[in-house]
C-alpha positions in Angstrom: 79.0 168.4 43.9 81.7 165.9 43.2 84.3 168.6 43.5 82.9 169.7 46.9 83.0 166.1 48.2 86.5 165.6 46.8 87.8 168.7 48.5 86.1 167.7 51.8 87.6 164.2 51.6 91.1 165.5 50.8 91.0 168.2 53.5 89.8 165.8 56.2 92.3 163.2 55.1 95.2 165.7 55.4 94.0 166.8 58.8 93.6 163.2 59.9 97.1 162.3 58.7 98.5 165.4 60.4 96.9 164.7 63.8 96.8 160.9 63.8 98.8 159.3 61.1 98.7 155.8 62.6 94.9 155.7 62.8 94.3 157.0 59.3 94.5 153.7 57.4 92.5 151.7 59.9 89.8 154.4 60.0 89.7 154.5 56.2 89.3 150.7 55.9 86.8 150.6 58.7 84.6 153.2 57.0 84.9 151.4 53.7 83.9 148.1 55.3 80.8 149.8 57.0 79.8 151.4 53.7 80.1 148.0 51.9 78.0 146.2 54.5 75.3 149.0 54.4 75.3 149.0 50.6 74.8 145.2 50.4 72.1 145.2 53.0 70.2 148.1 51.2 70.7 146.2 47.9 68.8 143.2 49.4 66.1 145.4 50.8 65.6 147.1 47.4 65.5 143.6 45.7 62.8 142.4 48.2 60.6 145.5 47.9 61.0 145.8 44.1 60.1 142.2 43.9 57.1 142.8 46.1 56.0 145.7 43.9 56.4 143.5 40.8 54.1 140.9 42.5 51.6 143.6 43.3 51.8 144.8 39.7 51.3 141.3 38.3 48.4 140.5 40.6 46.7 143.8 39.8 46.8 145.0 43.4 48.8 148.1 42.4 46.2 149.0 39.7 43.4 148.6 42.3 45.3 150.9 44.7 46.0 153.4 42.0 42.4 153.3 40.9 41.3 154.2 44.4 43.7 157.2 44.2 42.6 158.2 40.7 39.8 160.6 41.8 42.1 162.3 44.2 44.8 162.5 41.5 42.3 164.1 39.1 41.6 166.9 41.5 45.2 167.2 42.8 46.9 167.4 39.4 44.0 169.2 37.5 44.5 167.1 34.4 42.2 165.2 32.1 45.0 163.0 30.6 43.8 159.6 31.9 47.1 157.8 31.2 49.2 160.5 33.0 46.8 160.4 35.9 47.1 156.6 36.1 50.9 156.8 36.1 50.7 159.5 38.8 48.3 157.4 40.8 50.6 154.4 40.6 53.5 156.6 41.6 51.7 157.9 44.6 50.6 154.4 45.7 54.2 153.1 45.4 55.4 156.1 47.5 52.7 155.5 50.1 53.9 151.9 50.5 57.5 153.2 50.7 58.7 151.0 47.9 62.2 152.3 47.0 62.9 152.9 43.4 59.5 151.7 42.2 57.8 155.1 41.9 60.6 156.7 39.8 59.8 155.2 36.4 56.1 155.8 37.0 56.7 159.4 38.0 58.9 160.0 34.9 56.2 158.7 32.6 53.5 160.8 34.3 55.7 163.9 34.2 56.4 163.4 30.5 52.7 163.1 29.8 52.0 166.2 31.9 54.7 168.2 30.1 53.5 167.0 26.7 50.1 168.5 27.5 51.8 171.6 28.8 50.4 171.2 32.2 53.2 172.7 34.3 51.1 172.7 37.4 50.6 168.9 37.3 54.3 168.3 36.7 55.3 170.6 39.5 52.7 169.0 41.9 54.0 165.5 41.0 57.5 166.7 41.8 56.4 168.2 45.2 54.5 165.1 46.1 57.5 162.9 45.3 59.9 165.2 47.2 57.8 165.2 50.3 56.8 161.6 49.8 53.9 160.7 52.2 54.8 157.2 53.4 52.7 154.8 55.4 55.6 152.4 55.5 59.1 153.9 55.3 60.9 150.7 54.2 64.3 152.3 53.6 64.5 153.9 57.0 63.2 150.7 58.7 65.9 148.7 56.9 68.6 151.2 57.9 67.6 151.0 61.5 67.4 147.2 61.4 70.8 146.9 59.8 72.2 149.3 62.4 71.0 147.0 65.2 68.1 149.0 66.5 66.1 147.3 69.2 62.8 148.5 67.8 63.2 149.8 64.3 59.4 150.3 63.9 59.3 153.0 66.5 59.5 155.6 63.7 56.3 154.6 61.9 54.0 157.1 63.6 56.4 160.0 63.7 57.3 159.4 60.0 53.7 159.3 59.0 53.0 162.6 60.9 56.0 164.3 59.4 55.5 163.2 55.9 51.8 164.0 56.0 52.6 167.5 57.2 55.4 168.1 54.6 53.2 166.8 51.8 50.2 169.0 52.8 52.5 172.0 53.3 54.2 171.4 49.9 50.9 171.0 48.1 49.4 174.1 49.7 52.5 176.2 49.0 52.6 175.1 45.3 48.9 176.0 45.0 49.4 179.4 46.5 52.4 180.1 44.2 50.3 179.1 41.1 47.4 181.3 42.3 49.8 184.2 42.7 51.2 183.5 39.3 47.7 183.4 37.8 46.7 186.7 39.4 49.9 188.4 38.2 49.1 187.1 34.7 45.6 188.5 34.8 46.7 192.0 35.9 48.9 192.4 32.7 
């Protein structure tokens, strides 16, 4: 991937230099400045939300939310490993709240536990649910819209909820269908 990006950057730079040599340096510096401002603003957003998640964790609120998701997790992941299901439930609750970065270590721990018990279905379902990421509050997108100067950054809440709900349901159903097909193919042998 780095090679592809390097080639694209070099080709576009050469074309830019060929067609507008005077504007090349100013465009390069302007783009770097915008990237730095965006990176710093996202860094602050991540700090705030990770701090928020730490407060939720210390207060026990994240455990309460994940315990509410536990029965659903047990059915969804088809596992009896309580610790893996707790990690997966916490991962799902952090994703629902749109907390950037917080679900990752929880998801890794859950996936390790699922793989240790040789439950490929649960590990794959966890991957699908993280990739589709049902979000009630898309904090990163809201932050990007806010930093870009959007007049009403929260206008995306309902469309995002609908889209992520649809993608999550579709991903879960497709994974289930693939595993049913795999099970049927294994029984025919």
